Structures are given as C-alpha cells and as structure tokens.
Phi, psi and omega in degrees: 000138180292146180293149179236133185250137175236122180263135177222211180245135177297130178240331177209131188285162177126167182228138177212144171236125183194180179294139181277133174232117178263124181238115177240085181302145178296142175290154177297145182295162181248049180308133187227019181224152174288150185241032176080200184290169176082008183294323178296319178294320179297320179296314180299318180294320180294317178299318179296318180294318180293321177300319178296317178301315182295323177296318180294314180296325181282345182267066183243019174086359175231145187293326183297316180303318180294318184287328179299320184272350180298323179302317180293319179296318179295321180296320179298329182268000183289120180301327180295318178296310181297322179295321179294322178293316180293325177296320178294321178294333178296342177274003175099008178266164181286168177300321181296315179296319181295317178299313181298316182300313183290312183289326177300325178296314179295318182298318180299322179297315180294316184291341179282347180291145177286328184285133183294330179300313181292321178300324178294327177294329174298325179292327177296320178289326175297323175300313180297317179302310183295323178297315180295316182294321178296322179291318177297324180282352180075021180234142176240152181242085186295150178292157179289153172289130186257133167287166182300131177071029185295141170258110184268125176253131178214160176292312175216158170226126175276163179305316183293323178290322176299314183291340178282342178290148181290103185294339180287336184249349183284125180261329181184169185228134177232122184246137176291327174248235174088173184222140178286343182251003180284172184293328179294319177296320177299317179296318179298315179297318181295330182263003178071028181260127175299142180211138176232140179235168175068036183280340190078181186299129178251111182268092180198158179228334183202184180109202180251155179217145172245131183237126179243102182284349176275322182265348182073046188228134171244126179243119177268141182049058185299143178288163176306324180293317178296319179301315182296319180295317179296319180297320179295319179294321180295318178298320180296316179296318180294322178295320177298317180294318181295328183278353186300313180302318181292319181296323185278345189303315181253020186087145182290131184222152174287173182299332179257020166094003179285135181283132176234125180277129175238109173257176179238152175273143181240114176276314183208119182306331181295333183260012188283131178284118184294330177295319178296319177301319183293321188261350178281161177277002180144191176254120183265345178203110172254111180279105187282003181298336182301336179283342189248321188280141176071020181239151185290338182213159180290144179289136179278177183300318184295317180295318178297316180303313181297322180295314180293319178300314181294325179293318176300321179296321181294328180274357167047057175093353175277151183293142179234119184258107181268126174269133176295163188310124181243080178245170192100177183065241180269009181230075179287152176231110184306134179087347182243304179280161181247155174287128182226151180295325180223081188296334178294337180249020186246219185276090183217166178061223183292337176300315179292320179301318180286333176281339177238068190301328180295323177297314180292318181298320178300316180292318180294321176299317179297320179293318178300316180295322180290335183297345176291342189258003179164178184285084181267140176235145182249129182236136183256132180270153171061034178287131182242323185236147176305327182298329179294315179297317182290328177296320179289323178298318178294321179297318178298317179299316179294317180294324178295319178296321179296318179294318180295318180292338177270010177087019182230077179293138182224153175285164177257109184289159172302141179242118181235181184223150170278138176256097182224348176263123182307323180300321178290318180299324182278348185234028192295337181301335185271359183260125182265058179273154176280341174200156175245136176232114183285119176267090190294330182300309180285324180301317180296315183295325181283323178292319185268359181052045180223120184299144182300331181260019181292156177235170175065216184301327181293322180300329181293342178284343184282070185254106181293345180261012175298140182307324181294321178294313181296326179295319178292319178300314179300320179297317180295316179299317181292319177298317178300319180293317180297322185262001182060040177251124181302140178235133175225175176224130187238014179268181182297338179306324183290338180269357179266117185306317181294318180292321181298321178299319178294321180296319177296321179295332178281354178101003179291133181230023175209126179224163172224128188231167172298145180309323182292343182262001186298310183296319181294318179298319180298321180293318179298315180297318180297333180272346184282119185229190186303325183292344181273349191284355179296338181274002183288137178266000000 
C-alpha cells in the first residue's frame, strides 16, 4: 500500500517509526434519568475512587505527572463543585446527570476563551468529567496493550488516559485534535516522546507508522525511502543528545574555540527536563505567566518568592533570568487585561505592569527576595521607551529600601530588557539596560506586520531570516558590543539550525532555546567554524 501523509502541528520533538495503534476511547455516557435513592453516596464513592486513580496515575516518578493531576484532585475536593452537583441532584436527576451538567458549564467557559492555554484547561476538566462518569456507570475503558515502540493515534487524549499508557512501550503520540499547549503535550515533551496534534481524521486501524514531531507529520505505511530518512534523522538526533555532556564539559564552543552561551527557556518548572537543566548554562527566559494563567486567584508575594527560590536551587548557581509578567496580546488574564481591538499592539508586557503597579510591585518584591538565593536576573518584556526601563529601575530601588528597612536586606539583580519592538531596536543606544535579550518571535511579527498566530499567506511572511529582521538583529549585537552590554536571543529563531548559523555569523554569542532544542543547538555551534565567519555583519 502506498504511504499516506497527514500533516499536523508539532507538539513534542523527535522521530519514531513503529507499529500503529489506534485508540478511540468510548465517550462518557449520557445518563439522563434519576436512579432513585443513594445518589449522594454513589457520588461520594465515585469521587473517592477517582481520587485514588489520580494518585496512582500521578505517582509515576516524575513531578510533572503529579502536578498535572493535582488540579483535578483539588477540583474534586472543592466544596463549591460538590455543592453544585448535590444541588442539581436535589432537583431529582442522577449523580451522573448532575456531574455532567455542572462540569459541562465550567468546560464551556474555558473552551470559549480565545487563549489556547485556557482552552487546554477545559480539556483537563473534560478528562475529570469523563473519568467520573465512567466510574459512576461502573465501566472502565482500559488502555490498549502496546507493542514495543507503538505510535498511538487517537482523536484526543486526556492527561489521565495518556498517563495510563505503558510508557515503556510507547514510542509516540498522534492526535486528530489536541493542543500544543495542553498538559498531554507537556507530558510528552517532558518524557521525550514525539507528538503531533491537529492531524484531522486518520483513517487507519493497523500497520506501521512514522511520526515526525519536529515537522508535524504522520506517515502511514511509510515507504522504504521514508523509513530510511526517518531512521537517519533519529540516529542524528540521538547522536546529538549523546554528545551533549562532552560538548558542555568545557562550555559550548564553536569549531574554532569561541565560547557560546546556551541557556534554556522555561515555560513551567513542573515540565522542566532535568537533563537540560544539568547541561544548560542557565535559564535565559523564565516565562512567569504559569503562575497566573488558568488559576482562580492571583499568586501572592510569598508563593512567587518560593517558586523563584526553588527554581534558583534547581539551577544550582547558574544564572536564572526571570521575565516579569507578560500578559495581554495572545495571553489575556481575566480581571487584569482589557478587551482591545488590537491587543498585540495594546496594553501588554511592561506597559500593563506600569499601568497596574501593585501587580508589578508584588512580583518585583518576590524576585528581590529570591535574589538572595542565587544569580537572579530580571527581564522586562515589550519595552518601547527608555522611560519604561527607568521607571522599573526606580521601583526596584524603592522596594529594595523597603525590604532593607523591614530587616530583609536583598541584592539588586541585573535589570535587562527584551528587544522585540522595532522602535527600541533602532534606538537602543538610549537604553541603560544591564543586558539585551532579543525576543525574535515578537520582533519578527512586528517587523513583518504579520501576527504570530496567522495562517495561510500571512503566515508565510513570518520569516525570521528576512533581511529586515537580520538587519535589526545585527544592529542590536553591534550596539551591545560597542557599549559592552551582553546580548542574547531567546526566541524560536535560536532553535532553528539554519537561523542559528546566521545568528552566529552576525556575532551573537548567547542564546536561549527550548530544552528540547539544546542538543541540536550545541551541535550547530560545534560545527560553526572560521570558514563561516564571512557572513558576519
């Protein structure tokens, strides 16, 4: 049979060729009638059983699995949820109908959000709903037995169903739907499993499959040529990973000995790859939004302080660069951000922080306190004017004095800025930052006037190697060199081998990449030598 290709979106990197397993779990039942007395007892028993299941699934030796399911356990114990279900049962419906009614309402609210992060939280609640309904119905849907290296195809996979799969035999996951920011994708990335989402309907039941998590491609019944190409790519990726300890031993260097700093980006500490932490030069971008998004209340100073302190401990003396809250644009926060006609060009990043000073001050106080525990750096997003940077510097000085007068002296961390607004990139000489970090994702969208989430012809404009983008990057590198201010780049551009070679040729010697891109970036840097420097601007 000729091979068939399905294109989707990359969710977790890697390549695998293995036996195809299609898993289409049964949907939760639609019980619609009351079942007489004892419904409250049945509900309590089902909740207890699901809590036990979640504890077992979460006890798989990694912190992320436990934390992913903690939200569901907390929701099960929430008196408001249980009260709403019991109130519905008081109207004469069964426990199953009441559970569906209450949880469907919450799920609909999350799924109505424009932000993919919030929509993914809706999928977590759908997972809990289906788990509870299956338990109430007395039926379980066990995962399939997997052959070695299985490529599992499903319409959707909830966190609990993913965690129920035999991780020793699972080779990769391909979803007809799914989300790149959902918990299943986070789990796959943390476990080094290739994953592709958004494939659309896959008409297959058995056979062989090749899955490319870097390209977002599922190939059914792959040809010998495709198999050979995938196998070669997998060997190359494995060789890059195996060579990482040796490459990192004396610091990452080009072929002719120039030192290049490679840090990693941190989306959520719970999903952080410990191998990447060990071999990276530090954290070059910690997106602190994970503390704020998808939670019922804003994190207080103490919670933020403990989180930053613990992260510094994990990096064991390596520098950790915390970005202040970057919401707005594609990351709305109910009650904080405002509805805007064009949110990417509106009140976002440091603009929002300065407009909501109490929110920013709480975060800065937590960062100052955490700076006692290691080399912490503070980075501001969406800086456009020198006055914005100086306002935060003054705020830090005042907060530091307040902490000292309260008996808590703290160091003053380096304060830097992201260079992602073209006006700032073109006027960088006037900014008194301690470091510059090029945010290539936003810089490209603003230079090319093409939204980061654009599709079709507009998406084709999002070219990080466009001459205008490279000219601005070169300008930032040159300004940093003239003023002796460190310059790095923390966008996706640094994880693209072709783009990274151009960045090295422009003189950039510090990058921050996704943990999964660390080995590949190190390999590209190791091959970059004197003969490549002719392209440097």
